[in-house]
N, C-alpha and C positions, 0 to 999 in steps of 0.2 A: 524431630516427628511426621510424619505425613499428616501434612492439614485436615485438620476436619475429622481424626481419627484418637481414638485412647486404647492401644497397648494392655494385652491382658497379659502380663509374663508369672510362670512357675519361678516362685519362688524355695531356694532352697531351703534346706532349717541353720544353715548359714548366713540365712538373709541373700545369697549368694544368685544372682541370674547364669543364666549357659554360657559357655560363648561360644557364642552369635553376634554377624556380624548387624547393624537394625540401625536406623532406615536402610531400606536398599534402594541410594542416592548418594548422590556426588562427593566422594573427600568424605565419606562418613564415621562417624564416633563410635566405638564402643562402649558399653554401656554397661556395668558389672552390678553398682550397688542399690540398690535399691533406699531408696531418703523419708522412709513417712510412707502413706497412705492416704486415702487412696492412690491408687497411684494414676498421677494425671501427671507427670514428671520422670524424668532419667536426669541424674548428674554423671558429665562425664568421669571415668579415673582418673588413676594419675598417671603421668607424659608414660612412666617406667610402666603399668602395666598395660598402659595400651604398647607399647612396644615389646614385650615380652608377648602379649596375644598376637601383633601381628606377626612371630616369628615361626609361632603354631600355627591360627590359623590362612590354610591359603588355599582353600574351598569353599565348595555351600554344598555338596555334594558329597553323602554319606561312601566312603570306601576313597572319596580323593584321594589325590599325591602330595607328599610331604613332600619339603623341601630339599630334603637333598636329591629327587627322583628326578628334578624336571632341572629345565638347560638355560641357564641363565643367559645375560646379553655381556658377564665380563666375570674374567677369571677363568682359571685351568679348572677343565673337567673331563671328567671319561666318559662315555655315549657308546652304550651297549646295544646290540640290534641291527636291525636293518631301518635306515632312515630313507622316505620318500618326499624327495622337494618337488614340490607343484614345479619351479622355477630354476634354472641353472643359478646357486652360488656363486654369490660376485667374490675373489682373493685376491687379498696384492701379493704383490712377485716374494715369491720365498726369498726367504736370509739363511736359512740353514736347513738342516734334510729333513725327511720327515715331513714338512709345509705341505700345504696344498699348493699349487701353481696353475697362474692362470692357462687355455692352452696356447695364447702367441710366445708364451715361454715356453713351453715346452716343444711344442714347432721347432722355433730358433734352437733352440738348445740343440735338440735330436738332430737337426739339418748339421747345425755346425758338429755333433761329435761325431755323425755315422758318414760325410763328405769323404772322410781323409781315407775311412776304410774302402767305403765304393770302388775307390779309385784303386786300389791294391789289388781288388778281386781279379782270382784271376780267368784269366782267357785266352783262346787255343786258334794259332794261326797254325793254315791247311798251305804245305808247299805245293800246289796241283803242276805247274811246270816242272818240277823233278819227280813224277808219278813214273812210276813202273807197271806199264798194261799186264804185262807178261810177265809179273813173276808176282809170288809174294813171299812176303817178310815173317820167318816163322821162330827166327831166335833172336832177341836181341841182351847183347849185355854191354854195359857201357855205349861203346860209342861203335862195337863188333856188334856185324849183324848177320845173319843167315838165312836166305833165301831160296828159293825152289823156280826154277821154270816152269809157266802152266803148258806149254806147247812142246812137242816131238816128248821125248826123254825127259825127268823130273831133275834135270840137270843142281845141283846144288850151289848157291853163290856165296863168296865170303866179303865183305867188305871189316874195315878196321878206321875207316874215317864217315860212321854215321851214312854210308849210301854215295857218298864223294867220289869212287872208282870200287868197281867190281872186280874178283877174280873167280873164275870158274874152276870148279875142281869137278866129281864123278859125279857120275848121272843114279838118282832110283829111279827100280823098276816099276813105280806104281808111282802116282798122283803123293805126295805125304801129306797128312790132315796134320802133322806138327812134329817140331823136332827141339832137342834140347841137348846142352853139352855138358859132361862133368867138368867139372872147375878142378878139380887134382891130376886129371886125366887128358885129359883137354880129345876124351871119346864122347863121339857125334851120337846120340842115339835117335832116330826118327819111326814115325810109324806111320802109315800109310793111312789112306781114307777105308780099304778092306782091311786095318786092321792087324797087317804084314809089321814085325817090330824087326828091324835094323840097325848096323851098327858097324862103326866107322871106326879104328882108331889110327888113322891120318887123318885128318880136318876132311873129311869127306870127298877123298879122292876114289876111294872102294869103298863098298858095303858088303855086309854078312845078311843074311838072314837068321837071324834069333831067332824067332818065334812066331806064331801068329792066335792073336786072341782074339775073342769070340766080337770081339765087337770093338771099333777105335775110340780114344778118350775124345770127348767134343771139344773140344779146341787145347791150345797154348796150358788154359790151367785145370786139365786133366794131366797133366806129367811134371815133374817136380824131382827136383836131389833134394837128397838129406841130408843137414853140416857132416854127414859119414861118410858124402859122396853114394850113398844108396839112390835107388829110383822108383819111384814111385807111380806108378800108372792104370786110372782110374775107367774101368768101360763101361758106357755109353751105346748107348741105341732104342727101340722102340719097340720091342716085340712082347706080346707081355706073358706069364707065370714061364718068364727063364730068369735064369741066376744071373747076374752082375758081380762081379772082383776087381775089387783089389790089389792089382799084381805088384812085387815088392821082390828088386834087386840088390845082394849082400856084396856081386862078385863083377860088378864094373858092365852092367848089363850081359855078361854074359852067358844067363840066364835068371830065372822069374819064377817066386810061389805064390801062391795066393794066400793075405794076411788077411781078406774078410769080401763075406759076398751077401751077398742079398736074397731073401727066401724063395725067389723064386714060386711065388704066388701071387704078385702081382697086376693088377688088371695093365691093357697095352694105353702107353700117356703119363702114366706114374708107374711103371713095370719094376722100377726098385734098380734102377740105374745110378750111375756117380757123377754128377753133375760137375766137383771140380774135387781138387788136391789142394790143398792151401797150405800157405805157413804164415800163422800167427804172430809177428816177430815178437810183439812187446807177450803173449804170455810163453813164446816159445813151446808150441806145438803144435802137429799137424793138423788141419779139420776138413770132415770129408762131409758131403752135402750126396744124400739117399734119398732122392727124388722120390715118393714112395706119397700113394692120397692122402696119409698124414708121415711128410716125409720126416725123414729121421737126420741125427743132427753128430756123428763120431767127434772125437777129438784122441790123436795118438799121443804121444808123452816119449816114446822111446824107438824114435823116427819110423812108424810103422810097422811095428814088430805085431801092435797089438793097438785094439781101438777100443771106447768107452762110451756107450749112446748115451749123451746128458741130454738131451731135447728132443721133441719131436713139433710139428708146428704144424697142430691143431684146428688152426686159424688161419684163414687168407694173409689175415693183415701178421701175420708171427712170422721167423727170418725163415722167407720161402725165397734162396737164392739161385742161382746156377754160381755166381761168383761172388764173396764179401766182399770189403774192404774194410783193412786194416786200422784204424787211427788208436791215439793214444788212450783215449778212455772208451769210445764207444768200436761195435761195430755195425757199421752198412751195407747198405742194399737195395739195388731196384727187386722189388718181385717177378715169381719165374710165374706171372699171369698181369693181368687185369682188370688189377681191381682200383679203378680209380686213376693209374699210370701213376703213382707216385713212390718214393725216394723215402725210403723211415732207416732208421738207427738206433739203435741200442746199449744201454750200457753194458763193457763185457763183465761185471760181476753178475750179472740179473743174464745175458746171455749163455756163461757154461755153467750155471746155477741151474736154467730149463725154464726161467721164469720168463719167458717169453713175451708175456701181456704187457710186457713194461715198455715195448717198446715207441718208438714217437716219429710219428713222418715230417719229414720236416720239409716237402715241397711233392706239389702236385705239379706232375710234364706233362704226360699224352694217356691215353688208351693204349701203352702196347706195352710188351714183357722187357723187364730188363737182364740182359746178358752176360754178358764180359767183363770183367777189371781189368786195371792193370796203373800200378801206382808212378805216379812222374816229378812228384817230390815225397816228402814223408805226410807232407796234410795235405795231399794233390792227387787224388784218383781222376781216372777215366769210369763210365762206364757204358755202356753202350745196349742200345736199341730195339725193337725187332722189328720189324712188317709184316705184324702175324695178328690171326685170332683164337685165340687160345678161349673153347669154351663158346658159352653162350652169351655174350654181351651187345645188347644193343648200340652204346656208344661207344665201341672200337671195333668200323668195321673195315679196320687197317688203312694202311695208307702209303704215298709213294715214299715218303722218309724213312729213312734212319738216323737217328740220332745219337748223338756222343755227347753226356754232360760229364762237366769236370764238379767231382765231390771234393770238398776242401770243410776247413774251418771245425775240426773234428767231426767231420760226420756232417759237420749244422749246415753249409752253404751249399749250393747248387748254381752254379751257374753253366753259359750256354759254353758251348765246345764246337761242334759241326754238326752237318746232315749233308748225307747223301740224296741225291734219287734215285730209285731206277723209275722209270716213267712204264706203264702198265694200260693196256686200254681199260683193263676194267677196276675201279679199283674195289681192295679187297681180295682180289687173283694174286695174291703176295703170297711163296715157299716159305716164309719165316726166315726175309735175309735182314741181316744183318753186319755189318760190321765186327773185324773183330781183331786181337791185338796180337804180339809176339807171346811168343810162353819167354820167359825171365828170370834170372839166378833168383833161385826164392828168399833169399833175405835181402833182397836187394830194394828196398825203399824208392831213396833219389837212384832217378834214372836222367839227370841233370835238366829235367822240365822238358824234354824233347822223346821223341819215343815215333814209330812208324804206324801206321793203321792201314789195315786191308778190305778197302768198301769195295761190297760188291756192285757188279761191270756185267750186266746183264745185256747189255746192250753193245758189247765188245765178241770179242772170240772167244773172247778169256772169264774165268770167272770171279775175278775181282780183283781189282788198280790197289796197288799199292803207293801211299802216298807218305812221306815224313810231318808232323807238327810237330810244334813249339808248346810250350803255353807257361802259366805260372809269369814269375816277375825279371827271370832272365832274357839278356839280348837272345835276338832267334836265331837260330845259322845262319849261314849263308843262302841266302837265295836269287833268284833270276826275278827283277823289279820288271814292273812291265816299260817298256821305252814309247818314248811320246817326241811323235817327232813333227819340229815344227812346220808351218805353212802359213800363207797371207796371213790369215782372217782368222788363225783358233789352228785347232790339230788336228795331226790328219786323219783321215777317218776311210776304213773298207768302204767301199761303195760295193751295189750288191750288182754282180753281171761280170764285173772283171776281173780280171786275172795280176795276180800279185806275186814273188820273186825274189830276187836276190836284189841289192843293194844295187848304185848305181858301178857299170861297166862295161866295156868293149868289145861286145859279140865277136866271138870267134867259131873253127869247126874244131873238129879232136877225131881222132880214133885208136882209143887205148886201149882194147882188147878184148872178147869179151870174158866175163864172171869180172873185171873191174869197177868195184861198186863206188861212185862218188857223191856227198854229200857237202851242197854248197849251203851257206847261213841262208837266215830268213829270219827278220825281228818283225814281228806279228805288235802291231800299236794297241789293237784294240779284238775281243773276244770275234770271232765270223765264223758260219758256218761255211768249212767248204767244197764242193760238189762236185769239183775238177780236178783232176792233177793231171801236166801233159809235157811232154815234150817236144824239140824237133829231130825229125830225120832230115840230113841230110842227103847224104851216100847210102842206100840200102845195101842191106848183105842178106841174100839167099838162106833161107831156114833160124833166120836168129828174132829173137823178140828184143827187149829193155821191159824188164822190171823198176815200175816205182814206188819210191817209199816214200816216209815223213818218220825221222829221229825227234825227239826229244831233247834237252844238252845236259850234259853233267853241271857239278858245277866248278866244274876245268872250264865249262864254254864248249865243251868238244860232243859230237853225237855219241846218243847216250842210249834211251830204251827204244824201240820199237815204238812207233804210235798208229803206224799205217801199212801194210804190205797190200798196194791197191792192185797187186798182180800184174799181164803184161802188157805191152803194146806192140803190136807185131811191125818190125820193122825192115822185112822184105821189099818195103814200098817205100817213097819218101813221103816227108809232109809233119805238119803239127801231129803228132795223135794223142789221144787221152783217155782218160777213164773217168768211169763213175765213182764214186764217193761219196761217205758222209761223216767226213769229222770238223766233231770242234774243236777251235786251237786258238785258244786263249793268250793273254796278255805274255810277250815275253821273246826266247829266242826259240826256232827250231830249225830244223838241217832238210833240206831236201833231197831226195838220194835218184840217182839211176844207177844200173845195168845191165851191159848189154849181156845177150846172154847166148850160144847157138849160133856166134860170130860176131864180128866186129864192123857194124855200122858205124858212118860216123856221124856222129852227132852233133847242133849247137852246144855252145858252152860260152863262158860267163869271161874266156880271154885270159889273158896272163897278168890282168893288174891284180895288187890284193887289198885282201875283204879282210875288216875287223868281224871275230876276233877270233881269223885264224893266225895271220902271217904276226909275228911278232912286229915288224917297226910295218905301221902303217902306211908311212908315204911309200913304199915301195913301189915303183909301177906309175907315178905320177911324173915322172921328162924320161917317160919310157922305157924305166927299166919293168921289173917282173916281182913281183910277189906272194905269194900263198892265199888261194881262195876257197880250198875247199877242202877237205880229208877223205883218204881212199883206202880201201881193201881190197883184197885178191881173193880168186877160188870162191867167188860166190857163183854157184850155178844151181843154186834153187834155190825158195823163200828165205824172206829177206829174215835176222835173225838181230835182236840185240846187241846193240856194239861190242868188239873189244879189238882192242889195237889199231893198228894204222898207223898214215903217217900225212904230215899234210903235202901241198902239192897245186903248183895253180894250174890253169884250165878244166876248172871243174865244170860237170856238162851242166847247160840252163835248163832246170825246174821249175813249174809254174803251178798254181792254185790258182782256181776261179771260189769266189766268192761268192754264196745266195743267200 
């Protein structure tokens, strides 16, 4: 009891006191039975009664919790609802599943688990020294490639060793947008930029005009073969209120009929043109994307004979693509707009049921539009982006670069591929430049992790520069590695203002006649900008000139693709003659070339000593003998072209370039 007080207790008919805790002091005792009166003292109940009351009385306030709804210090209990802690709880290291874990344990475990995965993430290698500046690669089937020249007539070239060597075929009448080969017949179908459809039945030697479309396809993704060898071509343009068609041939490209058309009532920008026609190897159907204000997506289960619309992209985050990526369980894409610059995926069941709201953003990469796609392996795709601004997006003013990303892991993993740069004076003044990929056999997902990419090249005289790449986990194809030249205190460097040329040699002179083109090897140890190219005329020839140029090297260490045709110098007088150029030379092997034209002047040569990699006998000439030190061709009377044929020889013309 509280000192100095006498409590008043209301007693029930059974002489029991209400269930209360009294008095309010430490270690209280529950009193329940009145022992006489007047009430001046209470006697504790038995221990059993006290224990019973302790289990039932757990709160002083009316409506308080019962024992079953409170959290105890020990014992297994289930807690519902959100609980907020004022400080982070401390938990021991877990020993079984579903137990909480300390942060340090989670960090260590996650690092150990993720590290092997990160080590296997695909990356891309670009072989710049194998670049083709004057051709674009339009079709790839394993190691077989078809390319088109970007100078003069559109000569078609074929390679069966992934670009190590090329064979010239016939020429098209105009610049081709895309090209494909029918697997069973070998027939080639090419569509020019203007929409003319050409057909060749002799592997590109001769071409026949079949028809002219209203518009050419957007890229290699706009043309496809079907399992039966039929051909599908989708029209792409940007003229409003115009019909765009899907064309189909069932007779090996001899004629085409319309199998799908847009309404012809949509505005410029999204006029109903067809972005792509692609084969989903898992669903075994073709998919067409028709770009409208709310784009429509169609499928065909009968090789393009009929088409069914299965959804419309009513939200910018919906599947709104130029070309999709097909994974075992998902469809991936980069959107044809700049909604934060993302890469997304959607479960294939939701995609084909039109439940486009089930999309998932897997990566935010830039503020650019996604464009073309190509598989490198079954679970590894390339996706290119464009330097352009679509609509009003203050966060996306354009940029100098066009990225190519790698997407893998069922469409969930995005890693860096490569980026090409197109310098412009004003950022944002970019006309939608983007790298594009070759067309490929419709059902081929595995290209062994290698392909060619056509990069925009507005700073050269050609529209694109084609380069081979490898990606994934396989060893890369052979490439020309930078050569490091040792010197006394480090490595050889290129010094500004000096001339550089071939390796050690004994200078001489030679007059080999007009039209004989010679190319000598030139090893570049580090990247530099060449601003001059020069030769020396020792005996003049009236009305003659000497044309100078630079070639890159093939995988067989021979002159290959023309890098620079610098023009001609006057050889009707003697002396060192030079031309102004502006060409970046990256580490690797190049070939410096000269050809007299209109006469036969005598030029400075590098003598008769052998030079690798031309001579098969590296030591020929070291004791007075001779050996090959250049490659030559005859009959070159005009502008230089890509190297073809030729033989090895001695007495190569001495050509040098100056560093700036």
